[in-house]
C-alpha positions as CSV (number, residue, x, y, z in Angstrom):
1,X,71.2,36.7,10.6
2,X,71.4,35.0,13.9
3,X,69.5,31.9,12.7
4,X,66.6,32.6,15.1
5,X,63.2,31.5,13.7
6,X,61.4,34.8,12.8
7,X,57.9,33.2,12.4
8,X,55.0,35.1,14.0
9,X,54.2,33.6,17.4
10,X,51.2,31.3,17.3
11,X,48.0,32.8,18.7
12,X,45.4,30.9,20.8
13,X,43.2,28.8,18.4
14,X,45.7,28.7,15.6
15,X,46.3,24.9,16.1
16,X,42.6,24.3,16.0
17,X,42.2,26.3,12.8
18,X,45.0,24.4,11.1
19,X,43.4,21.1,12.1
20,X,40.0,22.3,10.6
21,X,41.8,23.5,7.4
22,X,43.5,20.1,7.1
23,X,40.3,18.2,7.6
24,X,38.5,20.3,5.0
25,X,41.3,19.8,2.6
26,X,41.2,16.0,3.1
27,X,37.4,16.1,2.6
28,X,37.7,18.1,-0.6
29,X,40.3,15.6,-1.9
30,X,38.0,12.7,-1.2
31,X,35.0,14.4,-2.8
32,X,37.1,15.1,-5.8
33,X,38.3,11.5,-6.0
34,X,34.9,9.8,-5.4
35,X,32.6,12.5,-6.9
36,X,29.7,11.1,-9.0
37,X,29.9,12.1,-12.6
38,X,26.3,11.5,-13.3
39,X,23.2,10.4,-11.3
40,X,20.2,8.6,-12.9
41,X,17.0,7.6,-11.2
42,X,15.9,4.0,-11.6
43,X,13.3,3.1,-14.2
44,X,9.9,4.4,-13.1
45,X,11.4,5.9,-9.9
46,X,10.5,9.4,-8.7
47,X,13.8,11.4,-8.7
48,X,12.5,13.2,-5.5
49,X,12.6,9.8,-3.8
50,X,16.3,9.5,-4.5
51,X,18.9,11.4,-2.4
52,X,21.1,13.7,-4.5
53,X,24.7,12.2,-4.5
54,X,26.2,15.6,-5.1
55,X,24.2,17.2,-2.2
56,X,25.6,14.5,0.2
57,X,29.1,15.6,-0.8
58,X,28.2,19.3,-0.5
59,X,28.9,19.9,-4.2
60,X,25.4,20.3,-5.7
61,X,25.0,23.7,-7.3
62,X,21.4,23.4,-8.4
63,X,19.7,24.1,-5.1
64,X,15.8,24.0,-5.3
65,X,16.0,23.3,-9.0
66,X,17.7,20.0,-8.5
67,X,15.5,17.1,-9.6
68,X,16.8,14.8,-6.9
69,X,16.0,15.1,-3.2
70,X,18.1,17.1,-0.7
71,X,16.3,15.5,2.2
72,X,18.9,13.7,4.3
73,X,16.2,11.8,6.2
74,X,15.7,9.7,3.0
75,X,18.9,7.9,3.9
76,X,17.4,6.9,7.3
77,X,14.2,5.7,5.6
78,X,16.2,3.6,3.2
79,X,18.2,2.1,6.0
80,X,15.0,1.2,7.8
81,X,13.6,-0.4,4.7
82,X,16.7,-2.5,4.3
83,X,16.6,-3.7,7.9
84,X,12.9,-4.6,7.4
85,X,13.5,-6.7,4.3
86,X,17.0,-8.1,4.8
87,X,17.0,-11.9,4.8
88,X,13.5,-12.1,3.5
89,X,13.9,-11.1,-0.1
90,X,10.7,-10.5,-2.0
91,X,8.6,-11.8,0.9
92,X,10.0,-9.1,3.1
93,X,9.4,-6.4,0.5
94,X,5.8,-7.4,0.2
95,X,5.3,-6.6,3.9
96,X,5.9,-2.9,3.1
97,X,2.5,-2.6,1.4
98,X,-1.1,-3.5,2.1
99,X,-1.6,-6.0,-0.7
100,X,-1.9,-9.0,1.7
101,X,-3.4,-7.1,4.6
102,X,-6.9,-7.6,5.9
103,X,-9.0,-4.9,7.6
104,X,-7.6,-5.7,11.0
105,X,-4.0,-5.5,9.9
106,X,-4.6,-2.2,8.1
107,X,-6.2,-0.7,11.2
108,X,-3.3,-1.9,13.3
109,X,-0.7,-0.3,11.0
110,X,-2.6,3.0,10.7
111,X,-3.0,3.2,14.5
112,X,0.7,2.5,15.0
113,X,1.9,5.1,12.4
114,X,-0.7,7.9,12.8
115,X,-2.6,7.2,16.1
116,X,-0.8,9.7,18.3
117,X,-0.9,12.5,15.7
118,X,-4.5,11.8,14.9
119,X,-5.4,12.5,18.5
120,X,-3.7,15.9,18.3
121,X,-5.5,16.9,15.1
122,X,-8.2,19.5,15.4
123,X,-9.7,18.7,12.0
124,X,-12.1,15.8,11.7
125,X,-11.6,15.6,8.0
126,X,-9.7,12.7,6.6
127,X,-6.7,13.4,4.3
128,X,-7.7,12.8,0.6
129,X,-4.2,11.6,-0.2
130,X,-4.4,9.0,2.6
131,X,-7.8,7.7,1.4
132,X,-6.6,7.5,-2.2
133,X,-3.5,5.5,-1.1
134,X,-5.7,3.0,0.8
135,X,-8.3,2.7,-2.0
136,X,-5.5,2.0,-4.6
137,X,-3.7,-0.4,-2.2
138,X,-0.5,1.7,-2.3
139,X,-0.6,2.5,1.5
140,X,2.0,0.8,3.6
141,X,4.7,1.1,6.3
142,X,6.7,3.5,4.2
143,X,4.0,5.5,2.6
144,X,4.4,9.3,3.1
145,X,1.7,11.9,2.8
146,X,2.4,14.4,0.0
147,X,1.5,17.1,2.5
148,X,4.4,15.9,4.7
149,X,4.4,16.1,8.5
150,X,2.5,19.4,8.3
151,X,-0.7,17.8,6.9
152,X,-3.7,19.3,8.7
153,X,-6.0,16.3,8.2
154,X,-6.4,13.0,9.8
155,X,-4.8,9.8,8.5
156,X,-7.5,7.4,9.7
157,X,-10.2,5.3,8.2
158,X,-13.6,7.0,8.1
159,X,-16.4,5.5,10.2
160,X,-18.0,2.5,8.5
161,X,-15.1,2.0,6.1
162,X,-14.7,-1.6,4.9
163,X,-11.7,-2.8,2.9
164,X,-12.9,-3.8,-0.5
165,X,-11.3,-7.2,-0.4
166,X,-13.2,-7.9,2.9
167,X,-16.3,-6.6,1.3
168,X,-16.0,-9.0,-1.5
169,X,-15.5,-11.9,0.9
170,X,-18.7,-10.9,2.8
171,X,-20.6,-10.9,-0.5
172,X,-19.3,-14.3,-1.4
173,X,-20.2,-15.6,2.1
174,X,-23.8,-14.5,1.6
175,X,-24.1,-16.1,-1.8
176,X,-26.4,-19.2,-2.0
177,X,-26.0,-22.3,-4.2
178,X,-28.6,-23.1,-6.7
179,X,-29.7,-26.1,-4.6
180,X,-30.2,-23.8,-1.6
181,X,-32.3,-21.4,-3.6
182,X,-34.5,-24.2,-4.9
183,X,-35.0,-25.6,-1.4
184,X,-36.0,-22.1,-0.1
185,X,-38.5,-21.7,-2.9
186,X,-39.9,-25.2,-2.3
187,X,-40.4,-24.5,1.4
188,X,-42.4,-21.4,0.5
189,X,-45.0,-23.7,-1.2
190,X,-45.9,-25.3,2.1
191,X,-45.4,-28.7,3.8
192,X,-47.5,-30.8,1.4
193,X,-44.9,-30.9,-1.4
194,X,-42.7,-33.5,-2.9
195,X,-39.0,-33.0,-3.1
196,X,-37.8,-33.2,-6.7
197,X,-35.5,-36.1,-7.4
198,X,-34.7,-38.1,-10.5
199,X,-37.3,-40.7,-9.5
200,X,-40.1,-38.3,-8.7
201,X,-39.4,-36.3,-11.8
202,X,-39.6,-39.5,-14.0
203,X,-43.0,-40.4,-12.4
204,X,-44.3,-36.9,-13.0
205,X,-43.1,-36.9,-16.6
206,X,-44.7,-40.3,-17.3
207,X,-47.9,-39.1,-15.8
208,X,-47.9,-35.9,-18.0
209,X,-47.2,-37.9,-21.2
210,X,-50.1,-40.3,-20.4
211,X,-52.4,-37.3,-19.7
212,X,-51.4,-35.8,-23.0
213,X,-52.1,-39.0,-25.0
214,X,-55.5,-39.5,-23.2
215,X,-56.5,-35.9,-24.2
216,X,-55.5,-36.6,-27.8
217,X,-57.5,-39.8,-28.0
218,X,-60.5,-38.0,-26.5
219,X,-60.2,-35.2,-29.0
220,X,-60.0,-37.7,-31.9
221,X,-63.2,-39.5,-30.7
222,X,-65.1,-36.2,-30.6
223,X,-64.2,-35.4,-34.2
224,X,-65.7,-38.8,-35.3
């Protein structure tokens, strides 16, 4: 042997392939080191709203049968939600939903979220899932239609829609007090009436008692 290296000469691209193999090997080692042993959805949470930790690492073997989501956009939505609530605690979280919204705020959010898409919709029918979410007060900035982005119906309030809370406020605004109702009925009797006060009521009652006594005396005299 002359001591000359007898390795096969490197071909173009071999260095790149070695680098890719090394990167893959390192990734596999990290996945093995930090792989989740078990994933559990929080109490009351929909598993499909939770990103599968195994899928993120490329190790989930369940495919469509996996109870957790394989939608990588969930991570972006979660990040958006965190940015929206950071530093505000529970007060920030409340802003996600419509619990404290009035009609004007609800319409503003709907227009911002769905206005552009609604203009492109050919159907004039309102999505039943959207209406249900609004009626049950579960609509909000992060509400997603079960039909997804392919929903064929509009996400808009139907003509004449009034938020129930505002409807109640209007009803209360129209309510009259007992004193107002009595005053209205009194005015219907005409101008020649006496307003009932404690003094006028006392005078009227004394008069009625006297009239009753006088009638009783008159009836007694007739019997004699």
